[in-house]
C-alpha positions as CSV (number, residue, x, y, z in Angstrom):
1,X,-16.9,9.0,12.2
2,X,-18.4,11.0,8.9
3,X,-16.8,10.6,4.8
4,X,-18.2,13.1,2.8
5,X,-17.1,14.2,-0.1
6,X,-18.8,16.2,-3.6
7,X,-18.7,14.4,-6.9
8,X,-21.4,16.4,-9.7
9,X,-24.0,17.6,-7.9
10,X,-24.1,15.6,-5.2
11,X,-22.7,14.7,-1.8
12,X,-21.7,10.8,-1.1
13,X,-21.3,10.5,2.7
14,X,-20.5,7.4,5.0
15,X,-21.2,7.2,8.9
16,X,-20.1,5.2,11.3
17,X,-20.3,4.9,14.7
18,X,-19.6,2.4,17.1
19,X,-23.3,2.1,19.8
20,X,-21.8,-0.4,22.0
21,X,-24.5,-2.2,22.8
22,X,-26.5,-4.7,21.5
23,X,-29.8,-3.8,22.6
24,X,-29.6,-0.4,21.4
25,X,-28.9,-1.7,17.3
26,X,-32.1,-1.5,15.8
27,X,-33.6,1.4,17.3
28,X,-30.3,3.3,16.4
29,X,-30.5,2.5,13.1
30,X,-34.2,3.7,13.2
31,X,-33.0,7.0,13.8
32,X,-31.5,7.3,11.8
33,X,-33.5,6.8,9.0
34,X,-36.1,8.9,11.0
35,X,-33.5,11.8,11.3
36,X,-32.9,11.4,7.2
37,X,-36.1,12.1,6.4
38,X,-37.2,15.5,9.3
39,X,-34.0,16.6,7.8
40,X,-35.9,17.0,4.3
41,X,-39.1,17.5,6.1
42,X,-40.1,14.2,3.8
43,X,-43.3,12.7,4.4
44,X,-42.8,9.6,2.7
45,X,-40.4,7.0,2.0
46,X,-39.3,4.8,-0.9
47,X,-38.6,2.1,0.2
48,X,-35.8,0.0,-1.7
49,X,-33.5,-2.7,-2.0
50,X,-30.3,-3.4,0.0
51,X,-27.3,-6.1,0.2
52,X,-24.7,-5.2,2.1
53,X,-21.7,-7.9,2.5
54,X,-19.9,-8.6,4.8
55,X,-23.6,-6.5,7.3
56,X,-25.0,-7.7,10.3
57,X,-29.2,-9.3,9.5
58,X,-30.9,-6.7,11.2
59,X,-34.7,-6.8,10.1
60,X,-34.1,-2.1,10.6
61,X,-31.9,-1.7,7.6
62,X,-33.3,-0.7,4.7
63,X,-32.4,1.8,1.6
64,X,-35.4,4.1,0.8
65,X,-35.3,7.3,-1.3
66,X,-37.1,10.7,-0.4
67,X,-37.3,14.0,-1.8
68,X,-38.1,17.0,0.2
69,X,-36.8,20.5,0.8
70,X,-33.6,22.7,3.0
71,X,-34.5,25.7,4.8
72,X,-34.3,28.4,2.0
73,X,-36.6,26.2,-0.5
74,X,-34.6,24.3,-2.0
75,X,-36.3,20.3,-3.3
76,X,-33.2,17.8,-3.0
77,X,-33.3,14.0,-3.5
78,X,-31.5,11.5,-1.3
79,X,-30.6,7.9,-1.1
80,X,-29.6,7.0,2.5
81,X,-29.2,2.7,3.5
82,X,-28.6,2.1,7.0
83,X,-26.7,-0.9,7.8
84,X,-24.7,-2.8,10.5
85,X,-22.0,-4.9,11.5
86,X,-22.5,-6.1,15.4
87,X,-23.0,-2.8,17.2
88,X,-21.2,-0.6,14.6
89,X,-24.6,1.2,12.5
90,X,-23.5,2.9,9.6
91,X,-25.1,5.2,6.9
92,X,-25.3,4.8,3.4
93,X,-26.0,8.6,2.2
94,X,-26.4,10.0,-1.6
95,X,-27.6,13.7,-2.1
96,X,-28.3,15.9,-4.3
97,X,-30.7,18.3,-6.4
98,X,-30.6,15.2,-9.1
99,X,-29.6,11.8,-8.2
100,X,-27.9,9.9,-11.0
101,X,-29.6,6.4,-11.5
102,X,-26.0,4.5,-12.1
103,X,-23.7,6.3,-10.1
104,X,-26.4,5.7,-7.2
105,X,-26.2,2.4,-7.7
106,X,-22.7,1.7,-7.5
107,X,-22.4,3.9,-5.0
108,X,-25.2,1.7,-2.9
109,X,-23.7,-1.9,-5.0
110,X,-20.1,-1.4,-3.5
111,X,-21.3,-0.9,-0.3
112,X,-18.8,-3.1,2.1
113,X,-18.1,-4.2,5.6
114,X,-15.2,-6.4,6.7
115,X,-15.0,-8.4,9.5
């Protein structure tokens, strides 16, 4: 399931999938992060702090920022958080030519997972 909207000049999204197998959660989180980097042809990710109330601790959960290009050459910046609750994996994303720090911090700082 993907929920997305555009506000200002940025796109905000939250995706969730229940993969059903606890043994696959770590790999799924890693693949979500790799796919985000691949989509922008970004070679480096800048790690950022992540705290999501209610999330299941997992060493593959993380938040990062990348800058890259989309087909056509337009440069974009993306912040991504991947995290889990049980067998559900989540990806939260902010994407734009220029991300407003206050808006991004509000978005990621207010992520919560309920039981």
